[in-house]
C-alpha positions in Angstrom: -32.2 -29.4 20.9 -33.1 -26.3 22.9 -30.1 -26.8 25.2 -27.8 -27.2 22.1 -29.0 -23.9 20.7 -28.5 -22.1 23.9 -25.0 -23.6 24.3 -23.9 -22.6 20.7 -25.3 -18.9 21.4 -23.4 -18.9 24.6 -20.1 -20.0 22.9 -20.8 -17.2 20.2 -21.0 -14.6 22.9 -17.8 -15.8 24.4 -16.0 -15.6 21.3 -17.4 -12.3 20.4 -16.5 -11.0 23.8 -12.7 -12.4 23.5 -12.5 -10.7 20.0 -13.7 -7.4 21.5 -11.5 -7.5 24.4 -8.4 -8.1 22.2 -8.6 -4.4 21.4 -9.5 -5.0 17.8 -12.9 -3.7 17.0 -15.4 -6.0 15.4 -16.8 -3.1 13.0 -15.4 -0.8 10.4 -15.5 2.9 11.1 -18.9 3.3 9.4 -20.5 0.5 11.8 -20.5 -2.2 9.3 -19.4 -5.7 10.5 -15.7 -6.8 9.7 -15.9 -10.1 7.8 -14.4 -13.2 9.3 -12.2 -13.2 6.3 -10.0 -10.5 8.0 -9.3 -12.8 11.0 -7.9 -15.6 8.9 -4.2 -15.0 8.6 -3.2 -18.6 7.8 -0.3 -18.9 5.4 -0.4 -20.6 2.0 1.4 -23.8 2.2 3.8 -24.4 -1.0 2.6 -28.0 -1.0 -1.1 -27.0 -1.8 0.0 -24.8 -4.9 0.2 -27.7 -7.3 3.3 -29.0 -9.3 6.6 -27.3 -8.5 8.4 -26.0 -11.3 12.0 -25.2 -10.2 13.3 -22.9 -12.8 16.8 -24.5 -12.8 15.3 -27.8 -13.7 13.5 -26.3 -16.7 16.3 -24.6 -18.7 17.2 -21.6 -16.4 21.0 -21.5 -15.7 22.7 -20.5 -12.3 24.5 -17.5 -14.1 23.6 -14.4 -12.0 25.2 -12.1 -14.7 22.9 -12.9 -17.6 19.4 -11.6 -18.0 17.2 -14.6 -18.4 13.8 -13.3 -18.9 12.7 -15.4 -21.7 13.9 -18.7 -20.1 11.9 -17.9 -16.9 8.8 -16.9 -18.9 9.0 -20.2 -20.6 8.9 -22.0 -17.3 5.6 -20.0 -16.3 4.0 -20.7 -19.6 4.8 -24.3 -19.3 3.3 -24.4 -15.9 0.1 -22.7 -17.3 -0.1 -25.1 -20.2 0.1 -28.0 -17.8 -2.8 -26.8 -15.7 -1.0 -24.7 -13.3 1.5 -24.9 -10.6 4.3 -22.8 -8.7 7.3 -21.4 -10.1 10.1 -21.9 -7.6 13.1 -19.6 -7.6 15.7 -21.7 -5.9 19.0 -20.4 -3.9 21.0 -18.2 -6.0 20.5 -14.9 -7.9 18.5 -14.8 -11.2 18.5 -11.7 -13.2 15.3 -11.0 -15.4 13.1 -8.3 -17.1 9.3 -8.4 -16.9 7.7 -11.5 -16.2 4.0 -12.4 -16.6 2.3 -15.0 -14.5 -0.7 -16.8 -16.0 -3.9 -18.2 -14.5 -3.2 -20.9 -11.9 0.5 -20.1 -11.5 2.2 -18.8 -8.4 5.6 -17.6 -7.5 7.7 -19.0 -4.6 11.1 -17.5 -3.8 13.0 -19.7 -1.6 15.2 -18.6 1.3 18.5 -17.7 -0.2 17.1 -16.9 -3.5 17.1 -13.5 -5.2 14.8 -12.7 -8.2 16.8 -9.6 -9.5 15.3 -7.1 -12.0 17.4 -5.9 -15.0 18.5 -2.3 -14.9 17.9 -2.0 -18.5 14.5 -0.5 -19.3 14.5 -2.4 -22.6 13.8 -5.4 -20.7 10.4 -4.1 -19.7 8.5 -3.5 -22.9 5.8 -1.0 -22.8 2.2 -1.9 -22.8 -1.3 -1.0 -21.6 -0.9 -0.2 -17.9 -1.8 2.0 -15.0 0.2 4.8 -13.2 -0.4 7.6 -11.1 -4.3 7.4 -11.4 -4.2 7.0 -15.2 -4.7 4.3 -17.6 -1.9 4.6 -20.1 0.9 2.8 -21.8 3.8 2.4 -19.5 6.5 -0.1 -18.6 5.4 -3.3 -16.7 6.8 -4.5 -13.3 9.3 -7.2 -12.7 6.6 -9.6 -11.5 3.2 -9.0 -13.1 -0.2 -10.8 -12.7 -3.0 -9.6 -14.9 -6.4 -11.5 -14.3 -4.8 -14.3 -12.2 -7.3 -15.0 -9.5 -5.8 -16.7 -6.5 -2.3 -15.5 -7.3 0.4 -15.8 -4.5 3.8 -14.7 -3.9 5.5 -16.7 -1.1 8.9 -17.9 0.4 11.5 -16.2 2.5 13.6 -15.0 -0.5 14.1 -11.5 -2.1 12.6 -9.8 -5.1 15.1 -7.1 -5.8 14.3 -4.3 -8.2 18.0 -3.4 -8.7 16.9 0.3 -8.7 20.1 2.2 -8.3 20.6 3.3 -11.9 16.9 4.1 -12.2 17.3 6.3 -9.1 20.3 8.1 -10.4 18.6 8.9 -13.8 15.7 10.4 -11.9 17.7 12.6 -9.9 19.8 13.7 -13.0 16.7 14.6 -14.8 15.2 16.4 -11.8 18.4 18.4 -11.6 18.1 19.4 -15.2 14.5 20.1 -14.8 13.0 20.7 -11.3 9.5 20.4 -12.6 10.0 17.1 -14.4 7.1 14.6 -13.5 7.7 11.2 -12.1 6.8 9.5 -15.4 9.4 11.4 -17.6 12.2 8.9 -16.3 11.5 5.6 -17.5 11.3 3.2 -14.5 9.7 -0.1 -13.7 7.7 -1.2 -10.7 8.7 -4.4 -8.7 5.2 -6.0 -8.5 2.1 -5.0 -10.5 -1.2 -7.1 -10.0 -4.3 -6.2 -12.0 -7.8 -7.3 -12.0 -6.9 -10.3 -9.7 -8.9 -11.5 -6.8 -8.0 -13.5 -3.7 -4.3 -12.6 -3.9 -1.9 -13.3 -1.0 1.7 -12.2 -0.7 3.5 -13.4 2.3 7.0 -13.7 3.8 9.0 -12.3 1.0 11.3 -9.3 1.0 10.7 -6.7 -1.6 13.4 -4.2 -2.1 15.2 -1.6 -4.3 12.3 -1.0 -6.6 12.9 1.3 -9.4 9.5 3.0 -9.1 6.5 1.9 -6.8 7.4 -1.3 -5.1 3.9 -3.1 -5.1 0.8 -1.9 -7.0 -2.4 -3.5 -6.8 -5.2 -2.3 -9.2 -8.8 -3.3 -9.5 -8.3 -6.2 -7.1 -10.5 -7.6 -4.4 -9.5 -9.6 -1.3 -5.7 -9.0 -0.9 -3.7 -10.3 2.0 -0.1 -9.0 2.5 1.3 -10.9 5.5 4.7 -10.6 7.0 6.4 -9.0 4.1 9.4 -6.7 4.4 9.5 -3.9 1.9 12.4 -1.6 1.7 14.0 1.1 -0.4 16.8 3.6 0.9 16.3 7.2 1.7 20.0 7.6 2.1 22.8 8.1 0.7 21.0 7.8 -2.7 17.2 8.6 -2.3 15.0 6.0 -4.0 12.5 8.3 -5.6 8.6 7.3 -5.6 9.2 3.8 -4.2 5.9 3.4 -2.2 5.7 0.2 -0.6 2.2 -0.7 -1.2 -0.1 1.2 -3.6 -3.8 0.2 -3.5 -5.6 1.4 -6.6 -9.5 0.7 -6.8 -9.3 -2.2 -4.3 -11.6 -3.7 -1.8 -11.1 -5.9 1.2 -7.2 -5.7 2.0 -5.5 -7.0 5.0 -1.9 -5.7 5.4 -0.5 -7.5 8.8 2.9 -8.0 10.4 4.9 -6.1 7.7 8.0 -4.0 7.9 7.7 -1.0 5.5 10.6 1.5 5.0 10.7 3.4 1.7 11.7 6.9 0.4 8.1 7.7 -0.2 4.6 6.8 1.3 4.4 3.5 2.9 0.7 2.7 2.1 -0.9 4.9 -0.5 -4.6 4.7 -1.4 -5.0 5.6 -5.1 -7.9 5.6 -7.4 -7.9 8.4 -10.1 -7.1 12.1 -10.7 -8.3 14.9 -12.6 -11.3 17.1 -12.7 -13.7 14.4 -14.0 -11.9 11.5 -12.5 -15.1 10.4 -10.8 -16.8 9.7 -14.3 -13.9 7.6 -15.6 -14.9 3.8 -15.4 -11.2 2.9 -14.9 -11.2 4.9 -11.5 -13.0 4.3 -8.2 -12.8 3.7 -4.6 -10.8 1.7 -1.9 -13.0 0.3 0.6 -12.4 -2.0 3.7 -8.7 -1.6 4.3 -7.1 -3.0 7.5 -3.5 -2.4 8.3 -2.3 -3.9 11.6 0.6 -5.1 13.6 2.9 -3.4 11.1 6.3 -1.6 11.8 7.0 1.5 9.7 10.6 2.7 9.3 11.6 5.9 7.4 8.6 7.0 4.9 6.8 10.2 3.8 3.8 8.9 5.5 2.6 5.6 7.2 -0.9 5.9 5.5 -1.6 8.4 2.7 -5.0 9.1 1.0 -3.9 10.2 -2.5 -2.5 12.0 -4.1 -4.4 10.2 -7.2 -7.4 9.3 -5.2 -11.2 10.0 -5.5 -12.8 7.8 -2.5 -11.3 6.0 0.3 -13.9 4.5 2.8 -13.5 2.3 5.8 -9.8 2.4 6.2 -8.3 1.3 9.7 -4.7 1.4 10.8 -4.2 -0.3 14.2 -1.8 -1.7 16.6 1.4 -0.3 14.6 4.8 1.1 15.6 6.1 4.2 13.8 9.8 4.3 13.8 10.6 7.5 11.5 7.7 8.4 9.5 7.5 12.0 8.3 3.8 11.7 9.0 1.5 9.2 10.5 -1.7 10.1 8.4 -1.5 12.2 5.3 -4.7 13.5 3.6 -3.6 14.9 0.2 -6.2 17.2 -0.8 -6.0 17.6 -4.6 -7.6 20.9 -5.8 -8.0 19.6 -9.3 -9.8 16.3 -8.4 -13.0 15.6 -6.7 -12.2 13.5 -3.5 -13.9 12.0 -0.7 -12.1 10.6 2.3 -14.3 9.1 4.9 -14.4 6.6 7.8 -10.7 6.6 8.4 -9.4 5.4 11.8 -5.9 5.3 13.2 -5.6 3.7 16.6 -3.3 2.0 19.0 -0.1 3.6 17.5 3.0 4.6 19.0 6.5 5.8 18.2 8.0 8.9 16.4 6.9 10.8 13.3 7.5 14.4 12.3 3.9 15.1 12.1 0.8 13.2 13.5 -1.7 14.4 10.9 -1.1 16.4 7.7 -3.8 17.8 5.7 -3.1 20.4 3.0 -3.8 21.0 -0.5 -1.7 18.9 -2.9 -0.9 21.0 -6.0 1.8 19.2 -7.7 1.1 19.0 -11.5 -2.2 20.8 -10.7 -4.3 20.7 -14.0 -8.1 21.5 -14.3 -8.0 20.6 -18.0 -10.2 23.4 -18.8 -12.9 22.9 -16.1 -14.2 26.2 -15.1 -15.3 25.3 -11.5 -13.0 23.8 -9.0 -14.2 20.3 -7.8 -14.6 20.2 -3.9 -12.7 17.6 -1.7 -14.1 16.3 1.4 -12.6 14.4 4.4 -15.0 13.4 7.2 -15.3 10.8 9.9 -11.5 10.9 10.6 -10.5 9.3 13.9 -7.2 9.1 15.8 -7.5 7.0 19.0 -5.1 5.6 21.7 -2.0 7.0 20.2 1.3 7.8 22.1 3.7 9.6 19.9 6.5 11.9 19.9 6.6 14.3 17.1 7.8 17.8 15.8 4.2 18.9 14.7 1.0 17.9 16.5 -1.5 19.3 14.1 -0.4 20.1 10.6 -3.7 20.8 9.1 -4.5 23.9 6.8 -7.2 23.1 4.2 -7.5 24.9 1.0 -10.5 26.9 0.0 -12.2 23.9 -1.7 -11.5 21.4 1.0 -14.2 20.4 3.5 -13.2 18.9 6.8 -15.8 17.6 9.2 -16.4 15.1 12.1 -12.8 14.5 13.2 -12.7 12.7 16.6 -9.3 12.7 18.6 -9.4 10.3 21.7 -7.0 9.1 24.3 -4.0 10.8 22.8 -0.5 11.3 24.6 1.6 13.5 22.5 5.1 15.1 22.8 5.5 17.8 20.4 7.6 20.9 19.6 5.0 22.6 17.8 1.7 22.1 19.8 -0.5 24.6 18.0 -4.0 23.5 16.8 -6.9 25.1 15.0 -10.2 23.4 15.9 -12.0 25.9 13.5 -10.6 24.3 10.3 -12.8 21.2 11.0 -16.4 21.3 11.3 -17.5 19.2 14.5 -14.1 18.5 15.9 -14.2 16.4 19.2 -11.2 16.1 21.5 -11.5 13.7 24.4 -8.8 12.9 26.8 -6.0 14.4 24.6 -2.7 15.3 26.3 0.0 17.3 24.5 3.2 17.9 26.4 1.4 16.8 29.6 -1.2 19.4 29.2 -5.0 18.5 28.4 -6.4 20.3 25.4 -10.0 20.7 24.3 
């Protein structure tokens, strides 16, 4: 018995050493252990999702020009009534408005299949929803899952938002009124998942969303694996098409994805406004790992905010940046109490306009009558093992009510046109083996 215990302990040590040597830390930035759940990247097999409801075998036609929302929804409801199953979109193009998945139902988009959103906003009936850090009535997404634990989206097909007309309407409105808000032009998201745990999205392509591409609100245990998310930044810019918006979520793994959109690739949301931290609909994002992901054009690879109150234990590692405007963007909202802490970006290479960008975010600033200005904090921010070409190395200029502390830059090899940096804007700023244009800085 004693020998068996010793052997098991030795095997444990070997496994732990192998994991550590792989370059993937075993703890979150605050020192807590990363659960084994994050290491399990096994894919969901179609065969285990229950009965397959192929939509064309249940009253949905192959007509790619007809909006078939009601027919597809009947298939989802039938699957739910029969105890669950997977809704299969077969090869072909199927046009639809808002679809609502029920408990124990799943979505599978086969290779060669396109689930395409209607470009008529009337096909997305307004209802209770969440947008830009507010609970409000708004348009649902093309694919919606509210309270569907274990929900999965899989397959190698495409979910297409058909967003061109929405984009054109937005830019026309912005031309008429440069101060118009994002919500003034009616636009649907592509995927909205709310109050659903143990969610997995894998292998699909999400493209051309009218608004945010995928939005997860009040969800726990989300895996987004090998998903391709795109929206153009030219010739027509696809406005506010964030690839992944995490909004009051915990335990999230984004792995092996390709993200290229005309806004933030991954944005951590959670609420906005001078009393946002007292609203029960708001909250923190915690324990987020983004790894082995390729970023094309985007406003930032990883953004905290702008509608965020608390983000903690966020790791972006082993990623390639192709053409981001920023690698890490900390949006400091002067009308919202915020705390961004224990955020680590490590083992990253490529090109971005700025490595790190920290400045006040004043768009649509509104203290709603509050006399004092809430404080915002960013601390325990770590950039490590990064080789990057950029225009601006250190784009950090906090506002009067922003408190930055405990920044750590380690093993950076940066080529930049603007090499200036000001350590005084951060309380307790450590630079270790940081090289900018072949010159060590301290």
